[in-house]
N, C-alpha and C positions, 0 to 999 in steps of 0.2 A: 798598341794601335786598336782602336775601336773599328765597329763595323761600319760607321758611316763614313770614316777616313778610308776604310780600305774599298768601300764602292766608289769613292770619288776618286781614289787613286787608280782605280782599273777602268775608270769611265771612256779613255781613247782604245782600250783594247776590248770592248764590249761588257755585255754582261756577264756576272760569275755568281756562283752559288757560295755563300759565306757560311760554314758550320762552326760552333764552337768544338774545340779540338784542343787537349793538353792544356798548355797555360796560354792558348790563344786561340787562335781560327785556323781552318784548312780552307783553301780557296780552290774551288774547281769549275770545270766547264763540263757539262755532258756527263756527269758523275767521275771525271777524270782529274784526280786530285794533282795541281801542278805548284801550289804555292803554300806556304806556313807561314803564319805571322804568329810570332812568339815572343816572349818579353824579350829575348836575346835579339830579335829584329825581325826582317822580312826574306825569307828563305825561297829560292826558286827550285824546281827541278832541274837537275843535270845531268848528263851521260858524258861519254868520250865525245861527243860531237861538239858539246858547250861548255864543257869544264874550262878548255883554253881560254874563253872570253872572260870568264869567271877570274882564272889565273892572273890574266893581263890586267884586270884591274885590281888585284892586289886581296881579293875575296877568298875567304876560308869556307871549308864545308861546316855544315852545322855539327856540333857537338854538344855533350852532355855529361856530366858526369854520375857515377854510380859510387856507393862506398867503397868499390874495390878499383874501378879504373874510370877513364875517360873514354867514351865511345864518339868513334867519328862516323857520322853519316855523311859519306862520299854522295849519296843521290840528291840531298840539297845543300845548295850554296847561298850564302847570303849577298842579298843584292847590293851592289854598289850604291853607296847614300847620295851621290850624284844624280842617280835616276830620280830620286823623289821629288825634284824640280824639273824633271822632261818627260812628261806625260807620254809624248810621241816615242821616246826611245825606251821608255818602259815598256810601252805595249809591244817593242818590237821583239824584247826581253822575254816577256810574259808568253808571247807567242811561240819562241823558242823553248820554253819550258814547259810549255803544253805539248810541243812536239816531241820533247825528250820523255815526256810521261806518257804519251801515247806510245811512243817506242818501247818502253821498258812493261808497258801493258802487255802487248804485243808478242814480246818474248816471254814471259810469265805463265801467259794463257796455256800452251802444250802442257807444261809441267802439273799445273794444276788440274787438269782433266786425267793425267795418267795417276794422280793420287787418287782421285774420286772412283776411277775405275778400279783401283786396287783395293780401296776399301768397301767396295760394292763385293768385289770377288771374296776377300776376306769375311765379309758378313754371311755371304751364303754360304760360305765353307763351314763356318762356326754353327750356322743353323742346321746344317745336314747332319754333321756327327753329333750335336746336342740332341736332335731327335732319336737318331739311331740309338746312342747310349742310355736315354734317360727311360726308367721303365714306368709304365702307367702306374697311377697313384693306388688304384684298387690293388694292384698286385703286389705291391710294396705292403700294404695294409695286411691283407690275407697272408703272406708271411711273417709279418711282425706276431699277428694274432696266432700263428698256430707256434710259432716260438714260444711265446708267455704258456701257451697251453701245456707245452711238452716240460716246460720247467717248474 
């Protein structure tokens, strides 16, 4: 799907940002990615609230294969083909996908803050110990010079 097709497809939903991503495009609103357009199709963000709707339509989650295994991405589900012809209903599904993406963003935010704090604390601890254990360069040179003079 090309960029122009996607812009037309989401016309009833409202303005979207479309960026190149992987083998297709990422579709977002206000920095929240809620859809992926890939060679395999169009996939909307889903969660425990919206997955039953996708299942009822016979849709499947996004998946890709590596050399070792097939990876199932349960957070993005294929948009039912019938919605490509019904822009009003597609807009409803897009709003639900955006809501699922926003819920996911809220869930992950606290974890990210904790990780950043832990990294900052760890860096401070490393700097303190490194400063205490590292002798001054001049002192090291004097010791080396003295050793050479004795030998």
